[in-house]
C-alpha positions as CSV (number, residue, x, y, z in Angstrom):
1,X,157.7,136.6,23.6
2,X,160.5,134.3,25.3
3,X,162.1,131.3,23.3
4,X,162.1,128.2,24.7
5,X,164.7,125.2,23.5
6,X,165.1,121.7,24.4
7,X,167.3,119.3,22.6
8,X,168.5,115.6,23.3
9,X,172.1,114.3,22.5
10,X,172.7,110.8,22.6
11,X,176.7,109.9,22.6
12,X,179.2,107.5,23.1
13,X,182.4,107.9,25.2
14,X,185.1,106.4,23.4
15,X,187.9,107.1,25.7
16,X,186.6,105.4,28.5
17,X,186.2,101.6,28.5
18,X,183.4,99.7,30.7
19,X,184.7,96.2,32.2
20,X,183.5,94.2,29.5
21,X,185.4,96.4,26.8
22,X,182.2,98.3,25.8
23,X,181.9,101.9,25.0
24,X,179.1,103.9,27.3
25,X,176.4,105.4,25.8
26,X,175.8,109.3,27.7
27,X,172.4,111.5,26.7
28,X,172.7,115.2,27.1
29,X,169.8,117.5,27.6
30,X,169.7,120.8,27.0
31,X,167.1,123.1,28.1
32,X,167.1,126.9,27.2
33,X,171.1,126.5,27.3
34,X,171.1,124.8,30.7
35,X,173.0,121.1,30.4
36,X,172.6,118.1,32.3
37,X,175.0,114.9,31.3
38,X,174.0,111.4,32.5
39,X,175.3,107.7,31.6
40,X,172.5,105.5,30.2
41,X,173.7,102.5,31.9
42,X,174.5,101.1,28.9
43,X,177.4,100.2,26.2
44,X,178.2,99.2,22.9
45,X,180.7,97.6,21.0
46,X,183.3,100.0,18.9
47,X,183.6,98.4,15.5
48,X,186.8,99.8,14.0
49,X,184.3,100.7,10.8
50,X,182.1,103.0,13.0
51,X,185.1,104.5,14.3
52,X,186.3,105.0,10.9
53,X,182.9,106.9,9.7
54,X,183.1,109.0,13.3
55,X,186.3,109.9,13.2
56,X,186.9,113.9,12.2
57,X,190.4,114.4,12.6
């Protein structure tokens, strides 16, 4: 029996700012190992606190 997988991931792109100073939100869909990336045409303000919580370095 073949196993099918499906995953949706939402992430922000910190290294690219929009014109209004926000960072864009992107979506990645993965179906059976094939990936599609798409911009949601939305942005969020990246606060210093959020940056500290998500900094893995």
